[in-house]
C-alpha positions in Angstrom: -12.1 20.0 6.2 -11.4 16.2 6.8 -13.9 13.7 8.1 -13.7 10.6 9.7 -15.5 7.0 9.5 -14.6 3.1 10.6 -16.4 0.3 9.4 -15.5 -3.6 9.3 -15.6 -5.8 6.8 -15.0 -9.7 6.2 -12.6 -11.1 3.9 -13.1 -14.5 1.9 -11.7 -15.9 -1.5 -8.8 -17.9 -2.5 -5.9 -15.9 -1.4 -7.6 -13.9 1.0 -7.1 -14.9 5.1 -8.5 -18.2 6.8 -10.3 -16.2 9.2 -12.5 -13.2 8.5 -10.4 -9.6 8.6 -11.5 -6.5 10.2 -10.7 -3.9 7.6 -10.6 -0.6 9.2 -11.6 2.1 6.4 -10.6 6.0 7.4 -12.4 8.2 4.7 -10.4 11.4 4.5 -11.9 14.3 2.6 -10.0 17.0 1.3 -12.3 20.4 0.8 -11.1 22.9 -1.2 -10.2 26.2 1.2 -11.5 29.7 0.4 -8.0 30.7 -1.3 -8.1 27.8 -3.8 -9.5 28.0 -7.4 -13.3 26.7 -7.4 -14.1 24.1 -9.7 -16.2 26.8 -11.4 -13.6 28.7 -12.1 -11.3 26.5 -13.3 -13.8 25.2 -15.8 -14.6 28.2 -16.8 -11.0 29.1 -17.5 -10.6 32.0 -14.9 -8.0 30.8 -12.7 -4.8 29.0 -14.2 -3.9 25.7 -13.6 -2.5 25.1 -10.3 1.9 25.0 -10.5 1.7 21.4 -9.1 0.1 20.2 -12.0 2.6 18.8 -14.8 2.1 20.3 -18.2 1.0 16.8 -20.0 -2.1 16.9 -17.9 -3.2 20.1 -17.8 -6.2 19.9 -20.3 -7.1 16.6 -18.2 -7.3 18.4 -15.1 -9.6 21.0 -16.1 -11.8 18.5 -17.7 -12.0 16.5 -14.0 -12.5 19.9 -12.7 -15.5 20.3 -15.2 -16.5 16.9 -14.5 -17.3 17.9 -10.4 -13.8 17.2 -9.3 -14.4 14.4 -6.8 -12.6 11.3 -7.1 -12.4 8.7 -4.5 -9.6 6.8 -3.4 -9.0 3.0 -1.9 -5.5 2.5 -0.8 -4.3 -0.4 1.9 -1.1 2.0 3.2 -1.1 2.5 7.0 -3.8 4.8 8.4 -0.9 7.6 8.9 0.5 7.2 5.6 -2.5 7.5 4.1 -3.1 10.8 5.7 0.2 12.0 4.8 -0.6 10.8 1.0 -3.5 12.6 1.2 -2.2 15.8 2.0 0.8 15.8 -0.3 -1.8 15.1 -2.9 -4.1 17.6 -2.1 -1.4 20.4 -2.2 -0.5 19.3 -5.8 -3.8 19.5 -7.1 -6.0 22.1 -5.7 -9.6 22.7 -6.7 -10.2 18.7 -6.2 -12.6 17.2 -3.8 -10.9 13.7 -2.8 -12.2 11.0 -0.5 -8.9 8.8 0.7 -10.6 5.1 2.3 -8.0 3.2 4.1 -8.8 -0.3 4.0 -7.3 -3.7 4.5 -6.0 -5.5 0.8 -8.4 -8.3 1.8 -11.3 -5.9 3.0 -10.7 -3.8 -0.1 -10.8 -6.5 -2.5 -14.2 -7.3 -0.9 -15.5 -4.0 -1.1 -14.7 -3.3 -4.7 -16.5 -6.5 -5.7 -19.6 -5.9 -3.7 -19.6 -2.6 -5.6 -18.9 -4.3 -9.0 -21.7 -6.7 -8.5 -24.2 -4.2 -7.4 -23.5 -1.8 -10.3 -22.8 1.0 -7.8 -19.1 1.8 -8.4 -17.8 4.3 -5.4 -14.6 3.6 -5.6 -12.2 5.0 -8.5 -8.9 4.5 -7.7 -7.7 1.0 -6.2 -4.2 1.5 -4.8 -3.5 -2.1 -3.0 -1.1 -5.5 -2.9 -2.6 -8.3 -4.8 -1.0 -8.8 -7.6 -3.0 -12.0 -8.4 -6.5 -9.7 -7.8 -5.1 -7.2 -10.2 -4.3 -10.0 -13.3 -7.8 -11.7 -12.1 -10.0 -8.2 -12.9 -7.7 -7.1 -15.7 -8.9 -10.9 -17.2 -12.5 -10.0 -16.3 -12.9 -6.6 -17.9 -13.3 -4.8 -14.5 -10.5 -2.6 -15.1 -10.8 1.1 -17.2 -7.8 1.6 -19.8 -6.3 4.7 -19.9 -3.9 6.1 -21.8 -0.4 7.7 -20.3 3.0 9.1 -21.8 4.6 7.0 -18.7 4.1 3.3 -19.6 7.7 3.1 -21.6 9.0 3.8 -18.0 8.2 0.7 -16.3 9.5 -2.5 -16.7 7.2 -5.2 -18.3 7.0 -7.0 -14.8 5.7 -3.9 -13.3 2.7 -3.3 -15.9 -0.4 -4.8 -17.5 -0.1 -2.0 -20.1 -3.0 0.8 -20.2 -4.4 -0.9 -17.2 -2.4 -1.0 -14.3 1.1 -0.2 -12.6 3.6 -1.0 -9.7 2.6 2.8 -7.7 5.7 1.4 -5.3 7.5 -1.4 -3.8 6.8 -2.5 -0.3 9.4 -4.8 1.6 8.7 -6.8 4.3 11.3 -6.3 6.9 12.4 -6.2 10.6 11.2 -3.3 12.4 12.8 -2.5 16.0 12.0 -0.1 18.8 15.3 1.7 18.7 15.2 2.5 22.7 15.3 -1.2 23.3 17.2 -2.5 21.1 19.8 0.3 20.1 21.6 -2.1 18.1 18.9 -3.1 15.7 20.5 -2.8 12.1 21.9 -6.0 12.6 18.4 -8.0 13.1 17.8 -11.1 11.1 14.7 -13.2 10.7 15.9 -16.2 12.8 16.8 -13.4 15.8 13.2 -12.5 16.2 11.5 -15.7 18.2 14.7 -14.6 20.9 12.7 -11.6 21.9 9.7 -13.9 23.0 6.5 -11.9 23.6 8.2 -9.3 23.3 8.7 -9.8 19.8 5.2 -9.3 16.5 4.7 -10.8 13.8 1.7 -10.6 11.0 -0.6 -13.3 11.3 0.5 -15.8 8.5 -3.4 -15.5 7.4 -3.2 -11.7 7.2 -3.7 -10.6 3.2 -1.6 -8.3 0.9 2.2 -7.6 2.5 1.2 -10.5 4.9 1.3 -12.7 2.1 4.8 -11.7 0.8 6.1 -12.6 4.6 4.7 -16.3 3.8 6.6 -16.5 0.6 9.9 -14.9 1.7 10.1 -16.6 5.0 9.1 -20.2 3.6 11.9 -19.6 1.1 14.6 -18.3 3.2 14.2 -19.3 6.6 11.7 -22.3 6.1 7.7 -22.0 7.8 9.2 -24.1 10.9 9.8 -20.1 12.0 5.8 -19.4 12.3 6.4 -22.6 15.1 9.9 -21.0 16.5 7.4 -17.2 16.9 4.3 -19.0 18.7 6.3 -21.5 20.9 8.6 -18.0 22.6 5.6 -16.6 22.5 5.3 -13.7 20.0 2.7 -11.8 19.6 0.2 -12.1 15.9 -1.5 -9.5 14.2 -4.0 -9.3 11.5 -3.2 -6.2 10.1 -1.0 -3.6 11.2 -2.0 -3.4 15.1 1.6 -4.0 15.4 3.1 -1.0 14.6 1.4 1.2 17.2 2.5 -1.2 20.3 6.2 -1.1 19.2 6.3 2.8 18.9 4.4 2.6 22.4 7.8 0.6 23.6 4.9 -2.9 24.2 7.0 -4.6 21.6 10.6 -4.7 20.8 10.3 -6.3 17.3 8.2 -6.6 15.1 8.1 -8.2 11.3 6.1 -5.9 9.2 6.4 -3.0 6.7 9.6 -1.0 6.1 7.6 1.4 4.6 5.4 1.5 8.1 8.7 2.0 10.5 10.7 4.4 7.9 7.4 6.6 8.2 7.3 6.3 12.1 11.1 7.4 12.2 10.0 10.4 10.3 7.1 11.2 12.8 10.0 11.1 15.7 9.1 7.5 16.8 11.5 5.1 18.4 11.3 2.8 15.6 13.8 1.9 12.8 14.0 -0.7 10.0 16.2 -3.8 9.4 17.0 -5.2 6.1 17.9 -8.7 7.1 20.9 -10.1 5.0 18.5 -13.4 4.4 16.6 -11.3 2.4 13.6 -9.1 2.5 10.5 -9.7 0.6 9.1 -7.6 -1.8 5.7 -6.7 -2.7 3.5 -4.6 -5.5 1.2 -1.8 -4.7 -0.6 -1.5 -7.8 -2.2 1.4 -8.7 -5.4 0.9 -11.1 -9.2 2.2 -12.3 -11.7 0.5 -11.6 -14.5 0.1 -15.1 -17.7 1.7 -14.0 -16.8 4.7 -12.1 -18.4 7.8 -12.0 -15.4 10.2 -12.5 -13.7 8.9 -15.2 -11.6 12.3 -15.5 -10.9 12.5 -12.3 -9.8 9.1 -12.4 -7.8 8.9 -15.2 -6.0 12.3 -13.4 -4.5 10.8 -10.7 -3.5 7.3 -12.0 -1.6 9.2 -14.5 -0.1 12.3 -12.3 1.1 9.3 -9.9 2.9 7.7 -13.2 5.1 10.9 -13.6 8.4 11.6 -12.1 6.2 14.5 -9.7 3.8 11.9 -8.8 6.3 8.5 -8.0 7.8 11.2 -6.2 5.5 12.6 -4.2 4.1 9.2 -3.1 7.4 7.7 -2.2 7.9 10.6 0.2 4.7 10.2 1.4 5.1 6.8 2.4 8.2 5.4 2.2 7.9 3.1 -0.9 10.6 2.4 -3.9 9.6 3.6 -6.7 9.9 1.2 -9.8 10.5 4.1 -12.0 14.2 5.0 -12.5 15.5 8.6 -11.5 12.7 9.1 -9.1 13.8 11.0 -5.2 13.2 8.1 -2.5 13.0 9.0 1.2 15.9 10.0 2.8 15.8 7.0 5.3 16.2 4.5 2.7 18.9 2.6 1.9 19.2 1.9 -2.2 17.1 -0.5 -3.4 20.2 -2.2 -5.4 22.1 -2.6 -1.7 19.5 -5.2 0.0 18.8 -8.5 -1.0 15.6 -8.3 -2.4 13.6 -11.5 -2.8 10.5 -10.4 -5.7 7.4 -12.2 -4.8 5.5 -12.3 -8.1 1.9 -13.2 -8.8 3.0 -16.1 -10.1 4.7 -17.6 -7.4 1.5 -16.1 -5.1 -1.2 -18.2 -7.6 1.2 -21.1 -7.1 2.4 -21.8 -3.9 0.1 -19.0 -1.4 -1.9 -22.4 -0.6 0.4 -24.4 0.4 3.0 -22.3 2.4 -0.2 -20.7 4.0 -1.1 -24.5 5.5 2.5 -24.9 6.3 2.3 -21.8 8.3 -0.5 -22.5 10.0 0.5 -25.8 10.9 3.8 -24.8 12.6 2.4 -22.0 14.4 -0.7 -24.5 15.7 -2.8 -21.7 14.4 -4.9 -24.5 12.3 
């Protein structure tokens, strides 16, 4: 059974959007069905651990169930992707009670910070796209340390060992309506303004993946691209609103997330993804546990599970991202990552340049 709740949050802070952004959250509660093992059964050893739980996590799974079997997960993936992720995870971990909350990166950060300040921690595991914030959270001692046999599988630049790791790589790329643009696989960033008001893009003030777009465009095309888009009448979106319009045929092209395009295509929508030769811009959704979590065993179970080959494959297939762990299956609709011209947007680059890059983008687009 699933329950839904929407709410609005404001955004602020050094690397958040300049305008207050709406962070729409969906709460998905995965309740145990009649055929699933109950927490009491699992805690007393009367039922075997489900086969989807890796051997290395068997004891932790039983401890999580004995703890109460609850977990609240904050994720910034688009709504329909988070639904798929929740469904896959619930199948792998029956007997647990998940609450998935969909937030924008900026809104989710604001919510976590407010919970920390109040001492009322609700979000146990956080999965959002802002490398500077995760680094700051770690330096402030606000992330819970956990052990895993899989830390060595992550390159140093994609982890703070013991505290957080890259759950997946998301690319800023060009999405297109395949009915309107049947040969869209060859699209480039500089082609988008030619579509006029049939083109869309993240507003440069959008947090999370929008930050990567600002940095990538600045480096491979130049900030004047924002002026070209604005002057042509392109539509600007603070968040993921352009995806539904693209699928509905109200837009022909959209600067957005490759993962959203892949997932929409999987759903049978007339959407596909072009990966411009000029470059695609990589951002990282980091996964961590908030210090002070009410459900430490459940939080550690999920954070560690998503590091295993099984967990990484589940996440890759559910939300169409790339794994930085080698040897993990990727979605069939995605080209090999090493076949693309990928510009990695690092935390150092964001911390050093974002304020200036954003100002130039806003000035060029006339959004100051």
